[in-house]
N, C-alpha and C positions, 0 to 999 in steps of 0.2 A: 027726245027733249031735254032730258037731263044732262045729256052731254054737250049740248049747246048752250044750255044756262050755266054750266060750269066754267066754260072758256068765254063767257060774254064779256068778262073783265078786260080780257086781252084785246078785243076790238071795241071797247067803248071808246068813243071818241074818234074812230077811223072813219073816214080819212081826217086828218088834223084840220084840213081846210075844205070846206064845201065846194068852193070854187076856188081854184089855185089863183092867190094874189087877188080875188075877186073879178078877175078877166083872164078867160083861157087863151086868148089870142095875144096877150101881152107878151112881151119879150121874154119866153121861157126857152130855157136851154133843153128842155124835153122836146120841143118842137124841132129846135135847130139840130139836135143831137140825131134823132129819130129820122127827120128827111135826110141828113147826112148820111146815115146809115142805109136808107133805101136807096139813094145815089151810088154809093160804093157797092152795094149787092148787085144793083143794075149794070155796072160796069164788067161784071163777069157773067152776066146772065146768058150770053150767047156763045161763052168760050167752049163749053163741051155740050153737046147735044145730050139730052136726057139728065144732065146733072146740075140743071139750073138751080140756084138757092131758092126754091119756091118756099121751104118750110120757114126758113131764116126771114125771106120776105114778107111772108104772111104774118110771122109772130110780130116784128117790128111794125108793119102797117095796122094790125089789130092794136097794139099798144099805143101808136099815135092817134087812131080813131077814138080808142076809149079816152085817152087824155082830152081830146078837142072837143068831142061830141058828146059822150056818154056821161063823164065825170060830172058835169055843171048840171044835169037833170037827174041821175041817178048815181048820187056820190060814191056810195060803198062800191057798186058794180064796176063804174068807169075807173075808180082807184084801184081796184083789185085786177082788173083787164089789164090797166096801165102798166102794172107791175108783172102780170103773167106772160103778156106777149113778148115782151123784150127778153125776158129771163129764158123762156122757152128757145127763142131764136137763138141766144148764147149757148144753151146748152145743146142744141140740135148742132150748131157750129163747131163746137169744141169736143163733140163725141168722138170716141175712138174710131178710126176706120172711116171717116167722113170724107166727102170730097175735098173739104177745105184742107185736109191733111196731106191727100194724095195728088190732087190737081191744081188747085188754085195757090198763087204766090203767097206765101206767109205774111207779108207785107200788107197784102189785101186784107186777109183776115185780121191782123193787128188794127188796121185803120176802122174797119167795120166794127170790131168789139171795141174799140176807143170810143166811137160815134154812140153805140149803144150805151156803152156805160155812161158818157155826158147825158144821155137822155134819161136814163135810169136815176142818176143823181139829182135830178129836179123831181122826178116822180116820188121818189122815196123823201126828198124835202118836203114836198106838198102833203104826202099823204100821213107822215108820220112826224110827230113833234121833236125832230131831231134836226140840228144843223147840216147841212151838206157840206162836203169838201169844197167844191167848187164856188158856192155862195161865201163860205168862210173866207176863202182865199181872194175873193172880190172885196169883201168886208175890210181885210186886213191890206191888201195891195191898193184898193182905190180902182177908179174905173180906168185911168191911163195905163197903168203897167198891166193891169188884167186884160185889156184891150190888146196890148202888144204881145203878151203871151199866148192870146186866143189866134192873133192873126198869125204869129208864127207857127203855132201848132197846125194850124190850118193849110199854111203854105207847105210845112213838112209832109203833111197827109198828101196834099196834091200831087207833091212830088214824087211820093212813094207810089202813088197809084200811076201815076205817068211813066215812070221807070220799071214798073213790074212787068216781068215777062209775061206773054200770053199766048194763048195757042198760035197765033199767026206770027208771033215774034219770039220764038223758042229761046231758051237760054243756049248760049254757047260755052267754049271753053273758059272764057274770061269770066262769065256771070255766074253768080248763084242764084237759088230760086229764093231767095231771102227778101 
């Protein structure tokens, strides 16, 4: 009890917003980023039997579920789980010796990581009273240039996924596993 009371000041006011922007289903890049990460993880799901990215998928799905369904009703639990799920997915994906380092193309891991980080950017912005890099960029650049950058990034991610070598189209001498 004493330990919990001594750290209470750290979590006072957590999360910063009881309901992110007053409506969870509004245009949150937490939803877009985490959904994109689930799609990317799904692209490699059947590449290697027994090596499916189940832990990564579960972490991202738990974070998305917590953001959309838990946070509006149980604010502290939802905000905490919205952080923990994607962070565990990243930790599992980047751990030494993982299938991501041995089997899957690096570009797929990079796109999945980027999508998870986009989602975490919004989660952190709504949970803690700090400006996020993506929202700051949006405020500085405005909607037009920000939309162009987002569309270009999405197109680059799709290209990276489409050209990534897979188990049914292995690399040859002219390609690298990048």
